N, C-alpha and C positions, 0 to 999 in steps of 0.2 A: 480956519482952512475948511476948503471942501472935501466932503467925503465922498470919492472917488470910487464909481459903482460900473461894473461890466454886468450886462443882463444877458445871458444866455438864452435867444430869442429863436435860433435854429428852427426848433419843434413849430416854427408859426406856419408851414405850409400843412403842417397835419393837418387832416379833415378829422375833427375830433374837440372834446373839448379843454384837450392841455392844448392844443395849437392855438384855440380860439383865446385862451386864457394869454399865452407868450403874446401874443398880437394885440390882445389890450393892453398887456403893460405896456409894450412896446409903444405903444401910440402915446400912451398916458405920461409916463414917468420920466422921460427926458425934458428938462426946463421946467416940470413943477415946482422944484425947493429950491430957494437961493444955497442952500446948504447943501446940495449935493448935486454932484455932476456923473450924469448918466451917459455912457455908452451902451450902445445895443448889438451884440453880434445878431446879424438878420440873411436867411436864405436867399440869396442874389436871383433867384428863381420866382420869387415871391414879390410881387407889388408894395411898396413902402406901405403901411397903413397911412389913410388920411390925415390930414392937417399934423402929419409929423415933420421932426426939424431934420431933414436928410444929413445934415452935418453930424449927427448924433450916430447916425448908423454904418456898422464895418460889413459890408457884404461877403459873404463866405459860399463857396461851391459845396453845396449839402442836398442836389437835389438825388441823392439815393441814401441807403441807410448806412451804408457802409462808408460814404464819404462825411453822414452827419455824425456818426459815432468817430470818427477821426477826427471832424470836427470840435466836437466835445469833450474828447479826452485829450487832444492836444492843442491844436491851433486857439481853443479857449483861453487856454492859461499862456501860450504867449503872447496872444494881444493883451490881458491880461497884465501882465509884465510891462509892455510895451507904453500901457497907458497910467504905468505906476499905480492900479487898483489898489483900493484897499479891501474889497469883497466881490465877489463874483457871486450872481444868481443864478440858480439851476433850475428854470421852474417845470420840470416836467419829472418829476419822482426819480429820477437819475442824474446822480453829480460826477465829481471824479471817482475814479475806481482805484486812485494811488496817491500820495500823499500830495496835498499844494503845496507851493512854495510858502515859508515863514513869512507872516506879515500880510497873508492873502486871507481872509476871513470867508467861509463859504455859507452861501443861505440856498436852502433846498425845499422847494415846495412838495409835497407829497399829496398827491390827490387822492389816489386812493389803496387799498392794498387789499386787493381783490385776489391776487394771485397767492397771499398768506391764508385769507379766509377759507377762498375756494380754489384750490388748485387744480382742479377736475374739469373748470369749465374752458382749460386753455393747453394747449398742445403741452407734453411733459418736459420737452427740452425748453420751453419759452417762458414756463413757469419757475422752472429750477434757476436758469438765467434771471429772470427778473428778481426773483427771492434775492439770489447774491448779491447782483447789482445795487439793488436797494438797500443791503446791509453793510457794503461796503461805503455806500455813498452816505449814509446816515453817519456813520464811522469819523468820515472827514467833515460832517457839516457843523459849522459853527451854532446856526439857527435852523428850525425845522418851521415851515409853513402849511399848517392843513386848512383843507377848503371848508370844513365842518369840526362840531365837536366829534360824530361820528369816528372821523377816520384820524383824529387826534387823538382819542380813545383806544383805535388800532393801533399806532404807533407805540403807546406805552405797552398795548398786549402781546402784540411782534416782535416789535424791536428792541425792548427794555429799556426806551428811552425816560428821564424826567418829566414829570407834569410841565415844570416851569421852562421845559425847552421846547414845547412846539406853541408856536403862535395861531390861533384861528383865523384865518380873513376869508371873508366868505365870497363867492364870487358874484358878477353884475348881470344884470340885464340891460344890452344895448337901448338907446335913443330906437332906433329902427325897429321896434317888437311894439307895437299900437295895432288896434282893427285896423285894417284894408278896407277898402270901398269895395261895393258889389262890382265893378269894374276890374280891380285889382284880382280879387277873388276867382271870377270869370277866368281870366286870363292863365290863372296859375293852373284853374285845374285843366283848361284847354293845353296848355304846354305840357302837361305829363301825363295827359287821355287820363282823366281822373271823374268821377261819377261828380253830381251835383249834389249828395248826401252822402257824407261818409264819419265813421270813427277813426282815428288818426294816431297813429304812432310814429314816432322821429327817431332814429340814430341807427348805429350800427345794431347787425342781425348777427345777434351770437345768443349764447347760453343764459346767461346773468338777467338779460333782457326781460324771459320769460315770456319771449312768445309762442311758443307753443300752448302754453295754458290760456294766453290771448285769445287765439284763434281757437281753441276750447268752447271758452266763455262765449265770444261772438257768436259762434256757432248754435248756442245756446239759445240765442235771443232772435236768430237772424230771420225766421219766420215773421214774428210779431214786430221786428224793427226794418225801418226802411231803406237803415245807413249802412251802405257798404264798408267794411273792412279795407284801410289802406296803411301800410307797412313801408315809410319810407325810410331808405337810408342805404350804405354800401354794407355787402355782405363782409363778416367777421371769420372769427375762427367756429367752427365746429357748426357751420347753420346747418347740415343735412336733414335734422330732425326738423327744422321748421320747413323747409320745401317740401319736405315728406307728408308733414300735416296738411299743407294747403291740396298737395298731392290727392292725398285719402280724404278731402271735404267732397260733400256732394254739393258745398255752394262755392268750390273753388272760383269761378266765373266773377263772383262779388269781392274776392280778395285781391289786390292790386299791389304790384311791386313798383315804384316807381324810380326805383334808385335812388342814388345819391341826390340832396335837393341841395342846388347852391345857397349862400347865403342870403343872396339878395332875394330869393323868393321866399323863405322860410315865414316871413309875414303873412304874405297873402296868404301859405299855405294853413298856416297854424288857424287863423282868422275863419278860412271856409271850411274847417271841422267842427262838426256839431260836437265832438266831444274829442279832449286829448287825451288816448290812456297811456299810462307809463308805469304798467304794474312789474316794476325791475327788483328783482332779489337782494342785489346790492348796489349801492351808488355813493363815492367817495362826497358827491354834490348832487348834483342831477339839476341842471341848466335848463332841459327842455320844459320841464314845465311849469316853470317859473314865466319861459319867453311866452309859452301858450296863453299863459294866466294873463301876460300883459295884451297880448292881440285877443282879449275878451273870450278865449273860450275855457268852458268849464274842464276841471282838472278829474281825472280817477288815476290813483296812486296807490304805490305801497305802502302799507305801515311801519316799514324797515329801515334800516341803516340811518344815512342821513334826511333821509326825504321826510320826516315827520317835523324836523326842525327846520326845513325850507319852507314846506308848502303851509305849515301850522294848520288852521280851520278852515282855510281859505280852498281845498280841494278834500273830496272824496278818498278818505282812508281805507284800503281793504287790507286784509291776507293776501299777499302774494299769491299762495299756494292753495288757495280757495278758491275754487275755480267757479263755485257756485254763489260766492259771493260776488266774485268779480263780473259776472254777470248781470246779476242783479244792480250791481255799482252803476255798470255802462247804461244800463237801459232807464234805469230811474234816472241818471244825468241827461240822457238823451232827451227824453219824454216830460219829463216833469219840471212844468215852467216857473212855481213856485222855488224849487231847489236851484233853475236856473239863475232865477234872479235873485238870489242870494249869492251864489258861487262865482257870478259874473264881477261883478263891482268890487266883492271881497278878493278875487284873484289880482285883479288890475291893481289894488291897494295894496297887497301885499307884494308884489313885483315892484312896485316904487320903493320898497325899503333896500332892493340888491341893486346897485349900482356900480358900474364900474371904476368912475374916478375914487369911490367909497373904497374900493378895493386898492386902487393905484395911493389913496392917502394911508391907509394903515399899512401897505407893504413900505411905503416911506420908512415910517415911524419902525418898523422892524428893520429897517437897515440902519437906524439912530441909535438903537441899543445895542449894537453890536459892542462888546467888549473891546477895549482898548489895548 
């Protein structure tokens, strides 16, 4: 008899790594295994992923935070009962906050525990809610999935879970991430009004991304380096110090904020960059450095949290709080042809180790390991 699973992919419309993860699982899990029948809860305002099986999707109205919380906490379990599911997978840190039905196991993916390790990076009420909701969700979960060993270690440190209750399943790099040709690069530069030569960051603009120090590091090399700085992404919380750092810069006209970049434009933008800079202070995984590597762009990143296990020796790793070291790494990666000749193929080879198909296969294995 098949195992019956509900994947709660209502986060798929979220413009973040958790949204990408939910969407990629929804695209790949249905029909992938003969012994597991998958049904997907999907936000009706988001197009279905390509090559999906429409009959596997249940469309749910979840186009604002209140509707999504209601759907997560009530509609998801009601649908699981109708489907007679054996387990339900919550892929975005927070699962059921009250006990689930007897006989319905819960799988919960934890992407990071930033709000435990660094609550000062969040609004106080937001961090408090996330900590409480995560603790309650973990208490209800039968199995935990973590994106990285660093996140698994944090689960044990902050949530008191046992080592054997956390399965590490890394994320993947999509097939669309590969070097773009010169015409595609020129088109994306024109669309986002970017200069021809630049160092790039892509991600949410928020404290943990360490962008104030990145701006400082770039300013130290700007006169000797012909590459502008591009900070692409939507505003997160506590963004004022980042804006203030730019406003106080003597080279503010060479710092560009194109805003959120559509997924379809990311491969060309990453390919167009001379260097991809990702000096994050904390990451549960860190997809953008791998995606940049896949596009043939050398990466400078942090030597903290999950990033060393993700990038390996295929990127330059620096102490993210050492501005001088970060500045030196940026200019070396931008100008040293021998270093670039090593990093580019090493990065592409490293990125090939991470695929969404592998993530999906390991996720199915975690479903099969559920206690009867």
